[in-house]
C-alpha positions in Angstrom: -37.9 8.0 -12.5 -38.4 6.9 -8.8 -35.8 7.3 -6.0 -34.6 3.6 -6.3 -34.0 3.9 -10.1 -32.1 7.1 -9.6 -30.0 5.5 -6.9 -29.2 2.5 -9.1 -28.1 4.9 -11.9 -25.8 6.9 -9.5 -24.4 3.7 -8.0 -23.6 2.2 -11.4 -21.9 5.5 -12.4 -19.9 5.5 -9.1 -19.0 1.8 -8.8 -15.5 2.1 -10.1 -14.7 5.0 -7.8 -16.2 3.3 -4.8 -14.1 0.1 -5.5 -11.0 2.3 -5.8 -11.7 3.8 -2.4 -12.4 0.4 -0.8 -9.3 -1.2 -2.3 -7.0 1.5 -0.9 -8.7 1.3 2.5 -8.7 -2.5 2.7 -5.9 -3.6 0.4 -7.8 -6.6 -0.9 -9.8 -6.9 -4.1 -12.2 -9.4 -2.6 -12.9 -7.3 0.5 -13.3 -4.2 -1.7 -16.0 -6.0 -3.8 -17.7 -7.0 -0.5 -17.6 -3.4 0.7 -19.1 -2.0 -2.5 -21.9 -4.6 -2.3 -22.6 -3.7 1.3 -22.6 0.0 0.3 -25.4 -0.8 -2.2 -27.4 -2.6 0.4 -27.1 0.2 3.0 -27.9 2.8 0.4 -31.0 0.9 -0.6 -32.2 0.8 3.0 -31.7 4.6 3.4 -33.8 7.5 2.3 -31.8 8.6 -0.7 -34.4 11.0 -1.9 -33.0 13.8 0.3 -29.4 13.3 -0.8 -28.0 16.4 -2.7 -24.7 14.8 -3.9 -25.2 11.0 -4.4 -21.6 10.3 -5.5 -20.2 11.9 -2.3 -22.9 10.2 -0.2 -22.0 6.8 -1.6 -18.3 7.5 -0.9 -19.2 8.3 2.7 -21.1 5.0 3.1 -18.2 3.1 1.5 -15.8 4.7 3.9 -17.9 3.7 6.9 -18.3 0.1 5.6 -14.6 -0.2 5.1 -13.8 1.2 8.5 -16.2 -1.3 10.1 -14.4 -4.1 8.2 -11.0 -2.9 9.3 -12.0 -2.8 12.9 -13.7 -6.2 12.8 -11.1 -8.2 11.0 -10.6 -11.4 13.0 -7.3 -11.9 11.3 -5.2 -10.3 8.6 -5.8 -11.4 5.0 -3.7 -14.3 3.9 -0.1 -13.2 3.3 2.1 -14.6 0.5 4.6 -16.8 2.3 6.5 -18.1 -0.7 7.1 -16.7 -4.2 6.0 -20.1 -5.6 2.5 -19.2 -4.5 2.2 -16.3 -6.9 1.3 -18.5 -9.9 -1.1 -20.6 -7.9 -4.9 -20.2 -7.5 -6.0 -17.7 -4.8 -6.1 -19.2 -1.3 -9.3 -20.7 0.0 -11.9 -18.0 0.6 -10.5 -15.6 -1.9 -12.4 -15.4 -5.2 -10.7 -12.6 -7.0 -8.3 -13.3 -9.9 -4.8 -13.0 -8.5 -3.5 -11.5 -11.8 -6.3 -8.9 -11.7 -5.6 -8.1 -8.1 -1.9 -7.8 -8.9 -2.6 -5.3 -11.6 -4.9 -3.4 -9.3 -2.3 -3.4 -6.5 0.4 -2.2 -8.8 -1.7 0.6 -10.2 -2.3 1.8 -6.6 1.3 1.4 -5.6 2.6 -1.8 -3.9 4.7 0.2 -1.5 1.7 2.4 -0.6 -0.4 -0.6 0.3 2.3 -1.9 2.5 2.7 1.4 4.3 -1.1 1.8 4.7 -1.1 -1.6 6.5 1.0 0.0 9.3 -1.8 2.5 10.1 -4.6 2.0 12.5 -8.1 1.8 11.0 -9.2 5.3 11.8 -5.8 6.8 10.6 -6.0 4.8 7.4 -9.6 5.9 6.8 -8.8 9.6 7.3 -5.6 9.5 5.2 -7.1 7.5 2.3 -10.3 9.6 2.2 -8.7 13.0 2.6 -5.2 12.7 1.0 -6.1 10.3 -1.8 -9.7 11.3 -2.5 -10.1 14.8 -1.2 -13.1 14.0 1.1 -13.6 17.0 3.4 -13.0 16.5 7.1 -16.6 17.1 8.1 -17.6 14.1 6.1 -14.7 12.0 7.4 -15.7 12.9 10.9 -19.1 11.2 10.3 -17.3 8.0 9.2 -14.8 7.8 12.1 -17.4 9.2 14.6 -15.1 12.0 15.8 -15.1 15.8 15.4 -13.8 17.3 12.2 -10.8 18.6 14.2 -10.0 15.1 15.5 -10.4 13.7 11.9 -7.9 16.3 10.7 -5.4 15.2 13.4 -5.9 11.5 12.4 -5.0 12.4 8.8 -2.0 14.5 9.9 -0.7 11.7 12.1 -1.2 9.2 9.3 0.6 11.4 6.8 3.5 11.7 9.2 3.8 8.0 9.5 3.4 7.5 5.7 6.4 9.9 5.3 8.4 7.4 7.4 10.3 9.9 9.5 13.2 10.2 7.1 16.5 10.2 9.0 18.6 12.0 6.4 18.2 15.4 4.6 16.2 15.4 1.4 19.3 15.9 -0.7 20.8 12.7 0.8 17.5 10.8 0.2 17.6 11.9 -3.5 21.1 10.6 -3.9 20.2 7.3 -2.1 17.1 7.0 -4.2 19.0 7.3 -7.5 21.4 4.5 -6.4 18.6 2.2 -5.2 16.5 2.9 -8.3 19.5 1.9 -10.5 19.9 -1.3 -8.4 16.3 -2.3 -8.7 16.1 -1.5 -12.4 19.1 -3.7 -13.1 17.7 -6.4 -10.7 14.3 -6.5 -12.6 16.1 -7.0 -16.0 18.8 -9.3 -14.8 21.4 -6.8 -16.0 24.7 -8.2 -14.6 26.8 -5.2 -15.8 24.3 -2.8 -14.4 24.4 -4.5 -11.1 28.2 -4.6 -11.0 28.2 -0.8 -11.8 26.0 0.0 -8.7 27.4 -2.5 -6.2 30.5 -1.7 -4.1 33.3 -4.2 -4.6 33.0 -5.3 -1.0 29.2 -5.2 -0.8 27.6 -7.7 1.6 24.1 -9.2 1.4 22.7 -10.6 4.7 19.4 -12.4 5.1 17.5 -13.9 8.0 16.2 -17.5 7.8 12.6 -16.3 7.0 13.8 -14.3 4.0 15.6 -17.4 2.7 12.7 -19.8 3.1 12.3 -22.0 0.1 16.0 -21.4 -0.8 17.7 -24.2 1.0 21.1 -23.7 -0.6 21.2 -19.9 -0.1 23.8 -18.7 2.5 22.9 -16.2 5.2 25.6 -13.9 3.9 27.1 -13.2 0.5 30.1 -11.0 -0.1 31.6 -9.3 -3.1 30.0 -7.4 -6.0 30.0 -10.3 -8.5 28.6 -12.9 -6.0 25.8 -10.5 -4.9 25.1 -9.5 -8.6 24.8 -13.1 -9.7 22.5 -14.1 -6.8 20.4 -11.0 -7.5 20.2 -11.9 -11.2 19.1 -15.4 -10.3 16.2 -13.9 -8.3 14.8 -11.8 -11.1 11.3 -13.1 -10.5 11.4 -11.7 -7.0 12.8 -8.4 -8.1 9.8 -7.5 -10.2 7.8 -7.1 -6.9 10.4 -4.8 -5.3 9.4 -1.2 -4.9 11.2 1.9 -3.4 10.3 2.7 0.2 11.7 4.4 3.2 13.1 1.8 5.6 14.0 3.2 9.0 14.4 6.7 7.5 16.6 5.8 4.6 15.8 4.7 1.1 15.4 0.9 0.7 12.8 -1.3 -0.8 9.8 -3.6 0.0 9.1 -6.8 -1.8 5.3 -7.0 -1.9 3.5 -9.3 -4.3 -0.1 -8.1 -4.7 0.7 -5.4 -2.1 1.3 -8.0 0.6 4.6 -7.6 2.4 7.0 -10.5 1.9 10.2 -8.9 3.1 12.1 -5.6 3.4 15.4 -4.7 1.9 17.5 -2.3 4.1 20.0 -0.9 1.7 23.1 1.1 2.7 24.5 3.5 0.2 27.9 5.2 0.2 28.6 7.6 -2.5 27.1 6.1 -5.7 27.4 2.4 -4.6 25.4 0.0 -2.6 27.6 -1.2 0.3 25.2 -3.6 2.1 21.7 -5.2 1.7 19.9 -6.6 4.6 16.9 -8.8 3.7 14.4 -8.9 6.5 11.7 -11.5 6.5 11.3 -12.5 10.1 7.8 -11.2 11.3 9.3 -10.1 14.6 11.9 -8.0 12.9 9.5 -6.7 10.3 7.3 -5.5 13.2 10.1 -3.2 14.3 10.9 -1.7 10.9 9.7 1.8 10.3 8.3 2.1 6.7 7.4 5.1 4.7 7.2 6.6 1.2 9.8 9.0 -0.3 6.8 10.8 -2.0 3.5 11.2 -0.1 0.5 10.7 -2.4 -1.8 13.7 -2.8 -5.5 13.9 -3.6 -6.4 13.7 -7.3 -9.4 15.9 -6.7 -9.1 19.6 -5.7 -10.9 20.7 -2.5 -10.7 24.4 -3.6 -14.5 24.6 -3.7 -14.6 23.8 0.1 -16.4 21.1 2.0 -19.5 19.6 0.7 -22.4 19.6 3.1 -24.3 16.4 2.8 -27.2 14.7 4.6 -26.3 11.2 5.9 -29.6 9.5 6.3 -30.0 6.2 7.9 -26.7 4.5 7.1 
């Protein structure tokens, strides 16, 4: 078997893994497919005969391709601007099946994709490759064109941002999360009794005009447990895209169809009840929201064996 045939065999075996890396780095199924294709083209142009670990080498190429794509994006990928778009064909220029992309996004974690979008390209690359795929820092350094120590700092800074800078002790976050989890669970099933059980009698729901777009009759403010519960139950289709996230250091939620941020729910909890819900959809306000995850993902692959020393020929 010649070098090209061996490369094709290794590439076919690694394709699913490479697409997973690319999707987490780019947040788009279409762009992930493009990155995997570019990985193959670059690998074909390189001297693969001297590569000791083809799977790791291909991962390194994919990381560099994705970083280049993140840095050269002329504009962000199309955002979902209205929930009515979710059942429509993909926007012009997107060829992936929206349903397939939704499944892929949900398997990764809708909230994780939203939080990753707040990172800079090099931070995102370092965090995804090291924390999610256990790529050693000497290999990440090649991709981001920095020293291994600088790559480690990038990942550490990204990890801190992903944690969201929680503003309350972990015990308080656990209590908040239990209440918000119960609220979201009841919201997704339209459980009116469940909603009434978790909403304070005088709860208030506020929303900015961007969050209410497409809902002409919806008031900017709704008061009282029953009124908020009934409105929430009426929006069950929206609730299925809501996921737990840290919002300005406290437990709240993001609504992110296909991993694309639509709006943020800032949820105040007192005791075991939700006392207020602020729905933020205004891009200017969203830009000022500090998002994070209650649980920072960890690598699925152990690095106990230490860094892998790889040649990186011609890519």
